[in-house]
N, C-alpha and C positions, 0 to 999 in steps of 0.2 A: 111846795116845791115837788117834782116830778122826779129830776133829778137828784135832787137831794135824799130824795125816800131810796133809789136803785143804787147811788153809791153807795153809801151804808153798808149791803149787802157786798158789794165788790170788794170793801175793803177788810169787812169781815171776815169773808171766804179766806181769802190771800195774804190778813193776819193769822188767820188759824195755819194755813198753811204751812208759814212762813215760821209758827211759833213749833209745829210739828219738826220741822225740817232745823229749826236752832237748836232744838231738845237733844234730836237725833247727833246733831252736829255735836254737840255741848259732849253728851253722855258717849258717841261711841267714837270721840276720837278723829272724823272726818275731816276732809279737808276742804275748806271756805271756794267755791267757784265763782265761776261768774253765773251759771243759772239761781246762787244764792244770793248776791248780789242784786241782782238783775229783782231776785222777788224782794228782798229786802227795802231795796227803789221803789219799786210800785205800791209796797204798802203802804212805806213813808209819804209816797205823792199822794196815793188814793185818799189818806188821814187827812194829810196837806186840804186836796181839794174837797172834800165832804166840812172842812173847817171855813174853807170862804165861801161857798155855796150855804152853808148852815149861818153861817154870817151875813150874808146877798138877805133870806130870807129872812135872819132878827131886824135888820138894821132897817131894810127898804120893804119886805114884798106882806112880812104877817102882821097882824095887826096885835097877834098876842107879844112881842119881842119890843124893839126899842118904840111903838111906837103908843104903849101899854104903855112902860114907865115915862114918856112924854104927857101923858094924858093930865095928870098934874098929881094922882090922887094913889101916891107911891104907897103910904100905908096899906091902903086897901090891898093892894098884888100883893103885896107881902103878906095878909094876912089870909089869902085863900091859897090855898096849896095846890094847886090847879095851876092859879095866872104869875103865881110865883116862879112855878118850873119852868114854864115858859118864857119866863120875861127873866130871870135870873140865874135860877139855877142847872140847865140843863145847858147852857151855852158856858158858863167859868166851868163846868167840871170838864166839858169838852175842850177847850183851850186849855186846861192842864194835859189830858190826855195825848192832844196832838203834839205838845211843847214834851211832853217824855217821850212820845216817841220820835220826836225828831229828834233830840237827843243822844237817844239811842240807836239813831241812825250812823252821828256824827262820830260817839264813841267807841261803835264799833268794827265804822270804816276804817278810822286810827289806831287801832287794833294790830298787828304788828302778829300774834299769834292767832291762827286759827280756832284751834279751841277758845281762845278769850273773846272772839268776833262772835262766836256762837252763842257762848254765853251772855254775853250782854244783849244782845237779840235778845235773848229770849228773857234776860228780866224786863229788861225797857220795854220791852212790845209786850210782854206779860201782864204788866205795871197796865200801860195804854189802854188793855183790849179790857182789865179788867175795873176800870174806871167805868168805860163805854159800857158795860155787861153791867154791871151796880144801878148803873142811872137806869138802864132799860129795865131793871127790875123794882128802882123807886116809882120807877113811874106807871108802869102794868100790873104789881104791887104793893101798893101805899102801905097798905095794912100789915106788913112785912116788914117796917122799917117805923114804927110807933114810937116816939120817944128819943130815934136818935139825935 
């Protein structure tokens, strides 16, 4: 799905910008302004949109997702690293990443001190992005993660 591919880049770019701002604000004791809130909302929104597009792709449009799992040969899918990645692993980890980012958005919004807002964003968004980057590396370089 073309849109799923392009939204991921927007989410990663906005996520990296938010991370830089969050770390700078946290360590530099900066004020948390409207632009910080807007970027944070954009990042969590793009992450959620990416999940929705991914679920649509996995559940309806792709033969590698739900259709593969419903084929009746789950053991063969789980035995094949590529099939397992697309049928189960990728979606599972991305759901976890989105949940972490959304939790980070909620707890950082509720924080009353600007430094804490930035800190919570840096931690939660950083973990979410780390999960995404690890998943990309597992797919592109599976030999790096053999035996894990």
